[in-house]
N, C-alpha and C positions, 0 to 999 in steps of 0.2 A: 255662734261666737267664733271671733276669729285668734289666732293663736296666741296674740298679745294679749288680748282681753282675759283669757283663760289663764293664762299665767299669770298675771295679775291677780286674778280672782284667789288662786292657790297661794299667794306670796303676799298678801294684805294685811296681813297680822302686823297690828302697831304697837310697839313697846311703851309708847308714850301718846296716847290716845287725847289728851286732854291738851297737849302742846302742838303747834306746826312744826314743820323742818323750817330751819332759817333760811331764808333767801341767801344770804350771804354767809363765809365760814366765820365760824366762832374761834377765833383765834387769841383772844386773851387768856387762856387757859392752855396749860403743859399736859402733855401724855404721860412725863414723868414728873414724880414726885418729888424730886430731890433738885432739879431744875431750879436755878437762883435766876436767869434771865431769860426773858421771853425770846422764843425761838424766830420770831418776825421781825420784831424791831430792835432785839438786844438790851431794851432797857430791863432794869431789876425788877423782880416781883414784888407786888404789895400783898399786904394778908389782911383776910376778912377778920371782923372784928371779933365773932365768936369763936371758930374753930380753926383759925389760922390756915384758911384755903388761900393758895396763892393764886393770884390773878395779875395782869399788865394793865395798870391802869391806862396807858396810852392808847392800846389796842381796844380797851372795854370801850373809851369816850368815843373813839372812833366808830366802833360799833353801834353804840347809842344814837349816834348822830345819822347812823346811815339806814336804821330801820323805823317802823313807825312807833311800836310797843314792843318793850323788852319781855313783858309777860304774855306775850302770844308764843314766844319760842323758848324761853327760860322759866325754869320753878327759882326764883331768886326771892329772898327775904331783905327788906330794906328796914332799918331802925324805924320806929312808928313816932312821927309828929316831933321831930328836932329840928333844930336850928343849928346853921352853922356860917361860921364868918367866911367870907370867900372874896380875896383881890380881883379872881376873874369873872364873877357873876354877880348880879343880884342877889342878897341873903332870900331862901327859898325854904318852904316849910314843907318836909317831906311825910306824907301818912302812912302807914302799913296796910291800909285797905286798897284794893285794885283800882278803884275809881280816881282817886287822887294822884295814884303813881303815874298816871299818864303825862304828868308835869315833869316828870324825869329826865325831859328831853331840853327842859330849860335850863338844868343844871349841868355844871362841869362835875367830874369824878372826884374833885376835892370836896364838894358839897355832899357827895352821896356817901353814906354808911352803908357799906355790903356787911350783912349779918351772916347770909348763908347762900350757897348755890346747892340746892337740893339735889342736883345730877351728878355731883362731884364727890366720892365718897369722903365722909368724916367721922369722927369718935363722938355719939351726943353724949357727953358728961352732963348735958341738960338739955333740956326740948325746948326749942323754939314754940311749937305748937302740938298739942295732942292731936288734931284732925289735919285731914288734909287741906291747903289750901286752894287747889284744884279743884275738890269735890265735896269735901265736908268730911270724909269718911276716918274712921279712926285709923292712925297708922300703924306700921308695923316694922320691926327691926331686920334688917338685912344684913348677911355677912358678908364681907368680901376681903381676902386677903388677913383674916384673924380680927379685922376692925368690924364694928356694927355701925350701922347708920338707918336712919328710919325713912321708909317709902311707904307708899299707898298701893296698896294690891290692885286696886282698879286702874290707878292713873301709872304705875310703872309695872309692865307686865315681862316676865322672864319666859322664853321660851328656848326650845332646842330642835335640832333634827339633823337625820342621818343625811350626809351628802356622799356622792362618789368623789373620791380624791382623781383630779384629773392629771395626777402624776401616777398614782398606784394602783388606780382603779380599784380602790378598796373604799367600804364604807369607814366613814368617819365622822363623830360628831361634832357639832357645833352648838354653841349657847351663846343667846343671843341677850344679851344685859340692856336693860334700859338706861345705863348710867354708865358715865366717862370714869373708865379703871386707869387711874392714873399711877397705879402702883408699879414699881422698879424691880420687883420680885415675883417670880414664878408663883402660880397659884398651888402647884404641886410638889415640886422639891424645894423650894424657897431660894433657887439658884437667881443670881443676878440676869434680867433681862438684856439683851441685845437690841438696840433702838436702831433702825433703818431709815427711819421718817419722823414726821411730827406727831405720826398717827399711827405707826406699826412698830410693834416689837416683837420679841419672841424668844423662847427657852431654848438655848442648843443643845440642852441635855433631853428633854421631852418632847422636844419638836410641837410645841403649843404655841401657836400665834396670836397673837392681840392686834387688832384693827379697830381703829375708833372714826367715828363717823364726825366729823366738823359741822355739820349740819343740824345734828339731832342730838350730839352727846350721848350717842349710843356706843357699845362695843361687842363686836363679834369675838369669841374666844373659840378659837379652830384646832381641834385634837389631833392633827396631821398635816401631810402635805398638800398644799392646794396654790393653782397659781393665781387665785382670785378670790375677792369676796365681796358681798352684795349687803348693804345696809338695810333691813327689814323695813326700815320706815321711808329713808330718803330713795329706795330702790336705784341705786347706783353701785357698779363694780368698780372694785380697786384692783389693779395688780400688787400682788404681793411681792415684795423686794425681798 
């Protein structure tokens, strides 16, 4: 076994095994919960129908047109069986079942009623479904930044490891979250985070760094100084700014 194969074997943990990494960046959601305009196109964010999740309609429309099936890469809920008039395309029926949703490419974002992006934190004041849409198992509550949202323990896996800091040469813990941590406050001290890019932020008091992967919508939480971070699913490294 060569060194690369051995390395990939040790680091092949998949935080979202039922989903594939997106072939293109997922740009229609922000890494900062309080953002009002899209980082990429400047358009104002729209809101999901259930939990007020923000997303950019323009970038989402472009994303849908560039991929084969949104459900291959994202755990997203659409409203079941509704009609909506639209001047830009023919009137379509969208069903909540997996198979009919393949017609999503025939609709524009004005036709689509997005209920929930499961990989983005939300407060479940009521549940869309008690069972996971990806595998059918019972869901569990996951807490992040004092907010609860519902995930499947088989389809969303949390892991951590100790890594030697390239700067201090000391071991520091890294938590690998299977979701998109878009909060703007530190998980430890509640201080406001400083953003350095569209997928990086840090706490200047605790020296905790948060890096998001726009191909998987996962987040690494690094408790110390590092010069780069690697997504567990997409297996690419990012230089920390």
